[in-house]
N, C-alpha and C positions, 0 to 999 in steps of 0.2 A: 402453373405455368410455369416451365426451369427460368432462372434468370441466370445468365452469364454474368458470374462472379466478379471478372476483370474489367468487366466495362460497369457494372458496380463502382467495383474500388476507383477508378480513373476517373469517371462522370464526379464521383465523388469528391475527390482530390483537387478538380475543375472548379466543381462550385466551393469548398474551400478557398481555395486564392482568392476568388470571385469575393470571398464575406470575410475575407480575413481580417484583423483587427490592426487595427494602425499604433506602431510604436511610440507615434507621436502623442496620443492621446490617452488615457488610462482606458475607456469604456468604448471607445469609437472605431469603426469598423472603416475600411475605405468604400468610398462610395462604390456601390453592384453598380453593373452593367445593366440595365431594366429589361433593356430587347430580352436580351440572354436570358436572365432572370426569369420573364415571360414565357419564354420557349422552354427553358428547363423543365418547369414546371407542369407543361403541356405533355411530358412524356410521363408513360406508365409507371415507367420505373425510378422516377426523379427521387420518390421517397427513399428508398433504400441507396440508392446513390449517395444520398443527403448523407442518410446515415452512416454510412462506407465513410464519409468524410472526417464525420463528427468525430467516430472512432481512431483514425486517423490523428484528428489533430489533438486529441487525449492522449495518446501514445507517444506524439511530438513534443507534446508538454513533459511528460513526465522523463520522458530520454536524452534532455537536455538540461545544462546546467552549468557550474563550474565546473573547470576545465579542470582534467583530472579524477573528475568523479562521474561524468556522463548522464547521471542517470539522477534528477532531483529527487526524485520518488524514495531512496534510499539515502540521500542525502539529512531528509528532513527527519527520517523512521528510525534512522541505522547509526548515521554518524554521530548527528549529534548525544545520543547514548552514550559513546565513548564506552563500550563495553565490550566488543566481539572482534574490532579490528584497529589497527593504525596503522600508518604508512611504515612504508619497510622502513627508510631511513630519514630522517631528521624532519626539516621541516620544506615543502614542497615552495613557500612562495607564490600558494594559490590559495590559502585560505582556508583546507581541509582542517589543517593544526587548529585553527581557530573554531571550526565547526565544533570540532570534537570541545574544547576547551570552554565552550558556550557565546565564545565572542563571535556574534551572528552581525556586530558593528565593525569587521574589518572592511576594507572598500569593495576587495573583491566579492567577497562574502553579501554583502549587503545589494550591489550592484547585477550580481547575479542571479542568485538563489530569491533574494527579496522582490523581487520580479516577477508579479502577476500576470502578466500580458500576456501568456501562453494560456493560462485558465480561461481568464474572459474570451480569447478567441473560442474557446471551444464553447462554451454559455452561450454566445452570440449565435452560434449556429444552432445549438439548439432553440434556442428561439425563436430562429428564422425559420427552421423545420414544423417547429410548432407550431405556426402562423401558417403557412402555407398550407400544409398537409390537411389540414381541417378544410380550408378553402377550394383544396382540388374536387373538382366534378368529380361525380359517380360513373359520369359516363366515359370519363378518361383513366378510371380504376377498372373499369370492366374490363379490361384487359388479362384481370388476374381473375382466379378462379373462384374467390371469393375476397372481391373489394374491400369489405370492410374489414375481414380477418388484416388485410394488409393495412389498411390504414391504421388501425390497431395497434399494429406492431412497430411500426413505425412512429408513432405517439408513445409509443410506451418505451422504447429505444430512446427519444429524447428526453424524455423527461427523465429517466436511471441516470443518463449522462450527464444532464442536468444538475442531477442529484448527486452523484458521485464527485462531482469536481466541486461544488461548493459546499462537500463535505470536507473535503480536502483541504480548502481553502479554510475553511472555518478552525479546522486543526491546526493551521499552520500559523493563522494573522489571528484568530479570533474575530472582532468584528472585518466586516468586510463588504463595499459594497455590493446588493444587491439589486441587479435588474433579470428582469425575467419577461418584460417587451420588447418585441422585436421591431427595429425602427427603418421603416422605408427610404429616408433620409440620415444615412447613419452620420454626417453633418451635423444636423441638427441634433443631435443624440446628448440628453444634459450629463453635467456633469454630476457626478454623486459621491457624496461621502460616504466613510464608513455605518451600512445598520450594523446594531445591536447584535452579539452572537446570537441570543436566543431569538431572535426576529429570523436571523438567517436558517438555521436548525429545524424553525417550526417551516419555513419553506421545503427544507429537504424531505423531513415527513410528509409535507402534503404530495411532493411531488412523488415520494416516492408511493401513497397511498394512492394517486390517480393512475401512476403507471401498474400498479397490481392490477387495477379494473381492465388496464390494455393487454398485460402478457397473459401467459397462459404456462403449462411447470414445463408444456415441453417447449419446443423452438421453432421458430418458421420455417428453416429448414435444417437438416442432418447438420447441415456443414458449419452453422452456426452457433453448435454446440459448445460453451462455455465462454465462447469469445464474446460474447453478447449476451443482452440479459433475459432472463427470463422470471419466473415469478422467487425464485430461488435467489438469484445475485440479488434480487429490491429486498426479501426479508434479511438476508445477510446486511446489506447497507444500514439497513433499519436496525438491526441486532446492535452494531458496533455506534451506529448513532445513537440509539437509547442510553448504551452504557457511557458514551462519552458526556452527552448530556447528564448523565447521573450522576456523573462525578467531578466535570468540570464548570457546571455550571458556577458553581461557589467553590472556590480554593481554598478559601479562609476556614472549611470543616471540613472532615473525614468520613461524615457522614453521606451515603448520598441518596438522591433522590427516589426511593421506591417503586412510587408509581410508575416512573422508567425502566425500572428494574426492570419490573414484574412485563413491560411491554418488550424489553428484550427478550426476556422467557418465553413469550408467545411468539416472536419472531423465528424464536430457534426453534421453537415445538412444530411449527410449518417446515421448516427447514428438512426437520428430522422425520416429520410424517408421511410428508408429502412430496418429498423431492427426490425422493430415488436415488440418493447420493449415498455412494459406498467408501470406508478408507480405503487407500490403493493398497494389495498385498504389496507388505516387507518385499516380497523378493522381485518383484517387480519396483524397485524403487524408484529408480531413475526415471522411470516412466512420469511420476510426481511431478517433475519441473521441466520435463520437455514438452507437457501442456496437453488438455485434455481429456485428465486420468478420470478416474471413476469418481473420484472424492474433488473435481472441479468444481468450483461453483461459478468463479468469473474471473476471468484472468485477460492481461493487455496481449494480444497475437502480437510474437516475433517469430512465427514459423518460417523458415526460409523456403517451406517447398509454395511458399505462397509469395516467396520473395521480400518476405518481411524480418527477414534477419537482419543481425547488423552488427557490425564490426565493432561499433560504441555501446555496447553490453558493459549493463555490472561486471559481467563474466570477466572482461580485458583486465579488468584490475586485478583481479585475484589471481589469474591464471598463466603458464608463463611455457615459454619455448616447449618445454615436456609438454603440454597438451596443444600447442596450438604450433604446425608446421610453420617454418621459416619465422617464427613471431622474436621481435628483437627482446623481448623482456628475459633476462635469464633468473632475475627475481621480481616477483611483483611488485605492481604499485601501494597495494594495500598486503598486508600481514597478518595472520589470526592472532589474537592476543593467545600466547600460551596461558594466560593467567583464565579467560575464557574456557581453553579445554578443561584445564586441570576441575577448573569448580564447576563445571558442569558432570561431565563426564569421568565419575570415580566409583571406587569401592571402599568402603568403608570394615578395616578389618580390627577384630579388640583381643585383649589377651586378659589373663590375670596372672599378676605378679607381687614380689614384693618392692617396694620403691621408698627408695632413702629423701623422708619429707622432712629439710630442715626445719628447726634447728637440732636435729639429734633424735629422729625415731625414725623406725623402719615402720612404712605400712602398705596394707595390704589392698590394692586397689585395681580396675580396670585400666585398661588402657585404649584406645584406639586411634587409630592411626587412617590417615587417606591416602591412597594411590590412584595416580590415573588409571581407568580403565577403559579399552576400546569393546566393549561387547555391546555398547548402544549402537542398534546398524545405524544412527543418525552421527555417531561420528566415525563410523568405518566408512560409508558410503559418503560421506559430506567432504570430509577433510583430508589431506595428505599432507608428506614430507617432500622440498625438495631436495634437489642433491645439494644444494646450499644449505641446508637443513632449515629451511623456512617452512612455517605451517601453511598450510594453503587450504582454501577454501573451493574446492571443484563440485560446488552442487549444480552450478549450471556450466554444464561441459558439452554438451550437445553441438560440437564442431563440424560444420557443413564448408565445403568448400564452392567457389564460383567455377572455380578452373580444378576439377577432382583429380584430373588423371597426373597433374604435378601438387595438387597439395596446397595449391595457394590462393590467395583471395578469401581470407576465413570470414565466415559469418557464423553470430552465436545462434542456436537457430531451437532455444530458451524461451516461453511466456512469461508473462510476468506474473506469477501469482498475484490476487488480491485479497479473492476469500477462497477459502477451501472447508470442506468439512473439518478435518484436524482444528485448523484454529475456532469453528465456533462450537465444536462437543469441549473444548478446553476453557472458553468464555462460561460457558454452563458453570464451570468451578468458579469462577469468579463472580458468577451470580450467586449461586450459594452460600460464598462468605459474604455477602451484601448481606445474605438474609440471616445471617449468622446460621448458618446448618455445615457447622465444618466439619462433621463426617460425612456428607456427601461430596463435598469438594476433594477431600479425602480421597475419596473411591476414584475421583474423575482423575485424578492427577495418578494415582497407583496405578489405573488403569492405563493407560498413556502410556508409564514408563513399562507396564507389562509387556504393552503390543509390541516396544521400539526395543525388548529387550534390556532395557536397562538392570546392572547387578541389583539384585533384592536389595542390599544394603542401604541402597538408596532411597526406597520406600518407605512414603510417612508412616509412623506408629499413628494406630486410630483415634490415640488420646492426643493427638499433637494439639497445639496451642493455634488460637487462628493466625496471629501472628508468623510461626513458625511456618503456618499453609499457606499464607499469602506469598512469600518470599518462595517457596520452594514451585508456587502456580505459577511466578517471574519464572525462575530456572525452568520448568517444563516448558515455558510460552517460549524460550530462545532457543533450547534446544530444538524445537520442532518447528518454529517459525523464522531460523537464523537466517539474516539476509532477505527477509521478505517483506521490510518496510512496517512491521509493527513494534517492535521492543521500546520504543520513545515512548509511544504513546500509551505503551503498557507502565509503561513506568509512571507516566503523568496522573492515566487513571486511578492505579492504585495507592499511587504516595510512596509505593517503594523507591521510585527515583529519588527520595529527599537522601538517603541512606548508601544510594548506590551511583550516583552523580554526583561527583563532588559542588559544581559549581550550581546544582539545583536546591541546593541545601538554604541557601540564601532569597531565592528566587522565585518560587514555584508559588508561594504563597502572595504574592502580589505577580502572577503570571508573567513569571520573566523568561518562560520556555516559548512564547510569540515570537515571532521573529518579525523584524523589522521591514517598513516599506523601503523598496528602491529611491533612493532620493531622487532618482530620473521620473518617476511618477508623477514628482509634485510639480513640473512646470507649468504644466497648463492644465491642473484641475486645483483651483482656489478652495475648493471643499476637502480633499483632503486632508487626514492629519494623521501622524508619525503614531505607530504601537504606541502606547501611554509607557511602557517600564522603558522605549528606547528614546523617550523625549529629551532631547539635553545629551544622547550619547553618541548621535550619529549627523 
């Protein structure tokens, strides 16, 4: 039976407001209206309504953060890497430069991006959904053509959202409080300390495996495609989880846990063999980032066709009035680093000649020069130069206007990619390198460059060393996944960050890449402790 999507969305938001987490206590929810909740779960559509609220909660969390950054998702995964972009002019006084320099203890930064409350709102809602939907009598769900399929879909979605949220938490803070119980009286919920990250990752894995039992490869409705979970989304999360656990469980060594590497390979095999995903034809390149393309596995919905576009999208910080009518910015908040473009998109030329070699002889040798090259579709489509001579990222520029006749009140209508096929295929090169299968990794990287029309001089020779190949792998991921929230975590997993991010050289081995916890969260939780690296620094 068809379900009105708007009813689900608004009902979900209504439930979310009842179940939201109090800002006063770290893991507490505001007291629920028990009478309303009892009525709510007697509605046969309550499960999907709550799931809509659950996804909305996650979207809202990822789309908030430090002033002038809007999206914490990108602050953690991109800004901290300090490779691809920087502020257009000087210091904004809000801490964005501090993030790039690894100073997460800056007052504004720690207070805003060190606050994990929003994630726990999402987790609390997942917990409530899992508890309530399992108890809904079958006679209520008989409204649906297949009641158990409906129940299973709701269970699978809630498990996936909880697992994804905890994965984002564990990559950002390491040890985090683990709560998987829904409390009927939130004021009696216990204060919890931080659970060791390996236990949290074990719970993520368990949630994913359970979600696989409930979800199929197809979606519950066609309108759910890519913006809700299926088996493909769960396996993509597992692939990333296993590679993170394989490499970050012990950062004092560069030897990954091969059992987890193999599990990641198995998850990717499932995606490629059963998911039906296809790399987007580069002739329709922009569709990849508008959303729901042929290679989309999971993304956060920000489509303005469903009134979920936003004028606080990360794109706002890269675009100017040339892209957005009546926009105030003549220059972007963030500018693309020229060094990023020249070091990632180039061609090599060589010539043999006689060169004077001090202290006094002529030498016949090859001279190799590197020059910027725009043949790669990713540089041609993702970047442009403003009238002010500033490099812009236009990867997300699907601008819609709520007042279309006058082109006013703009919204960015680009979904937020979380997992897509190009990302997953490149992970296979990382797996090959961990297995010391260097030629296989080289083939994967070269195929990616060839598909995107990179200059052939960038291709890796088949006898390239493991170190050279790993660095090329990181370059290729950042060409493919620029401004998709991956690069900082890629640099940690592969250890390439030690050489490329100055402050990581001294801090990676003692987990100095994890974020501090906002001091405000300590006020009512005596069991909470500060992240190890930041103790005494904040």
